[in-house]
N, C-alpha and C positions, 0 to 999 in steps of 0.2 A: 504493499500499500504506500501511496506517496501522499502527503498533507501539506498544502501551502497555508502558511500562517502569516498573518499581517500584524503589525505592531510589534515585531521582535525586540525592539528598543526598550519597550514598556515592560514592568513588572510581569504580567500574566504572559504576554506573547513569548518573553525569554524563557519563562518555566514551562511553557508549552513545548518549546524546543526541545528542553533538557529531557523532558518526560517522553518525547517521541523517541529521542535517541536511546533512552534506557530501553525502550521496548522493540527496538530494532526496526522502527518506522522511519521510512525516508521524510525528513522534514524539509521544506523550501521555505527559508525566511526572508520576509521583505518588510521593509519599512518605507517612509515616504520616499526616500531616495531611490528606491528600486521600483515602487510602484505608487503613484498619488492617486489614492483611491477616489477622489473627487474629478479626476481625470476618465471619463467613460472609456475613450479609446485606449488609454494606457492600461486600464484595468482589464479590458478585453485581450489586449495583446500579451501581457504579462502572464495571465492565467492560463489563456489557450496554450501558449508556447510551453508553459510549465507541464500543461496536462495532468493535473493531479487527479486523485480520486475523491478529495474533499478538500474544503477550505475552512479553516478555523480563524474567524474575523475578530481579532481582539484590538485593532487599532480605532481610536476614538478621541475625540476633544473631551478631555477630563477637567479641565480648569473651569469649574463651575460657577466661580464670580466674575471671571472675565468673559464668560460666555453671555453675561448680561448686558455687556457694553455695547453701545449701538453699532460701533464700527467693527464688531467682530460678529455679531448675530448672523450675517449671511455666511461667513466662513464656517462657523460652528454647524449651521444646517447643512452646509455641502458636506462637511466630513462625518457627523453623525447620522444624516438622513439620505443624502444622495451617494455617499460612499456604500453603504450597505446594499442599495439599490443597483448600483453598478456591479457589485459583486454577485448580486443574486442573478442578475440577468445572465451573467457568463455561466454561473452555474447552471442555470436552467437550459442554455445553449448546450452545456457539455454533459448534461444530465448527471451532475456530480451532487454530493451532499454539501450542506453549509452549515456551520456552527457560528451563530451569531451572539456575541456577548452584550448584553444589556445591563440594567441597573435598577436599584431600588427607587429611583429617582423618578420613575415612570409613576409612581403612586404619590398621593397627596400626603402621605406621612402622618395621617391623622388615626386616632385610636389608639389602642393598646394590644390587638389581636394580631398575629402573624399574618401578613398577606399570602393569599393563595395564588399560584401562577394563573387562575382562571378569573381572579377579581378584575374588574375594570380600571384600567389606568386613568389617572387624573393628575398628570404632572403640573407643578406649581413653578417652574424654573425653565429657563430657555433650555439648559442642559438636559433636563427631563423630558421636555417637549419635543426635543430634536432627537433624542434616543427612542421616544416612542414612536416618532415617525419613521425611524430606521428599521423597528420592529414591523411595523405596518407594511414597510416596502417589501420586507423578507416573505412575510405571511402572504402578500397579496401574489407574489410572483413564483414562489417555490412550494413544492409538495414535500421534497427531501429536505426539512430544514429543523435545526434545533436551536431555540433561543434560550440562552442560560442568563438569568438576572442575578447579578452579584452585587457585594456591599462590602464596604470597610476593607478593602484590600490591603496587604502588605507583603513585600516580597524583597528578595536581595537586590534586584535591578531596578533602580529608581526611588522616587520620593514616596514617602508614606507617613503615616501618623507615629509609628513607633520610631523611626528613625529621627523625626523631628523632636519627640520628646526627649530622646536619649541626647541629641544635640544640645536642646535647651536645658537639660539638666546638668550639663557641664558649666555653664555660664549662670545660671538661675538658682536660687535657693528656694523660691516660691513662684509656683506657676498655678493659674486659674484655668479650670477645665469644665465644659458645661455637662451638666448632670441631668438633664432632660430630654436627650436625644439617644434612643436606644436602638441597639442593632447587635449585629455578630461579626466580630472581627474575623478576617478571611485569609489564610496563608495561600499565595498563589501557587506554591509547591504542590499543596494537597489539592486546590481547585484543577490544576493542570492535569494531574492522574486522572481526575473524574473526567475532564473534558476529553481525554485521550479515550478512555473507555466508553465514553458515550459515542463518539464518532466512528467507532468500530461497530456500532449496532445500526438497526433501523427502527429505534425506539423514539420517532420524531416527535417534537412538540415543543411546548413552551416549560420550562423548569427554573426553580429558584436552587441556588447553591452558594452555600457559606459553611463556615466551620459551625459546630453545633453550640449552643448556650447564647444566651441574651445578656448583653450589659450596657451599662451607658458609658460614654467617652470618659468621664471622671473616673468610673472603677477601673477602666482599661489603663488610664495613665497610671493610677496607683499601682497596679499590678505589673505594669512594665518596670516601674522604677523599684519595686520590689524584688522582681526576680533578676534585674540587673545589678542588684546590690547597691543601687545609689541611694542609701538612706539619708542622704543629706538634703534631698529634695522633698519639699513640703507641696502637695497637691490641695488647692481649695476648690470645692464645688461651686458652681455658679449656674444661674438659669441662663438659658439663651438670651433673654431679654436683658439680663443684668451683663451679660458678655459684651453685648453690642450687636447692633444691625449688620449684617453682611449684604452684599449685593443680591445674592442669591437666597432664597428661602430654603432651609435646611429640613428636612423630614425629622419630625419628633419621633417617628414610629419607623424604623427601618427593618423591623422583624419580618421575616419571610418563612413560610411553611416550606419544609423539603420533603413533606410526604409523597409527593409525587415521585421523588428519585427512589423511595423505598418500594413504592407500587410498581415500579417499572424495573426492579431488581438491580438498581445502582447502589454501590456501596457509598453511604454517606460520609462526609468529612468528620475527621476528628474533633473532638472538644477545643474551643478556642484557646484554651489554656496550655494545653498540650501542644498546640500549635506555635504557640508564643515561645514556650521553652526551646522547640527545636529551631525556631526562627532566630533566637538570641545566640544559640550555639553556632549557626551559620554565619551570623554577623562576625561573631568573634573569631571564627576560623577565617573570615575574609578580611579580618583587620578592621571592620568598620566600627568598633567601639571597644 
């Protein structure tokens, strides 16, 4: 089998390539330099010439606040909505599978119950709206598709909340972190294994995939410093309102139900705390902290 992976410079794309290699599957990694997903002709040319059996589409505009800027909105839409559409068209032409990565931001983030894959999206930010447009493009064009919504990701390759906390902890004794936004931290190395498992099947549809367990950002920050042995750092909880208004609305509820994974025979990701333990070891081994 041969799989083309987009966004390989990002956290998830990088780990998908690692997992494919582990499994002895040929991975063709591309980023914007090799294939600009907003360029329909370029997408057609690159994927057609690569002639893969499947595409795992990880590339996206993920700068949530910057997406709200008037001068950025058109580009964000091209990346998050037109990009998946361009890829889906080629997958349709070649009659191959597509696995598209989406986000918890397609929901309004209200309530305290986990969102189900079949719940109706209601995005409240430009990022969320454009990601939902991308989902719709994929479902409109393809039959052989997987859409996997993820949240709160951290990995070895790129920026994330864990790295930010560790870096801030080196220069700050006290930090404030919001305690009213809930979700599941997700290790891209664990997530990538599931995506590779999934692309080898024909169990198509929309799924949610995060590490197990629900916490808030404040609790996550406390656990990061505890596990990293950085006992000098004090974390103070604040509400989103107290922390200050950001350009984009953040979901208070990013909890997502993974029951559909179980129903379709997929192995769910380990508990988030177990994932954090392994991630910190990986960071140490790579000299990241």
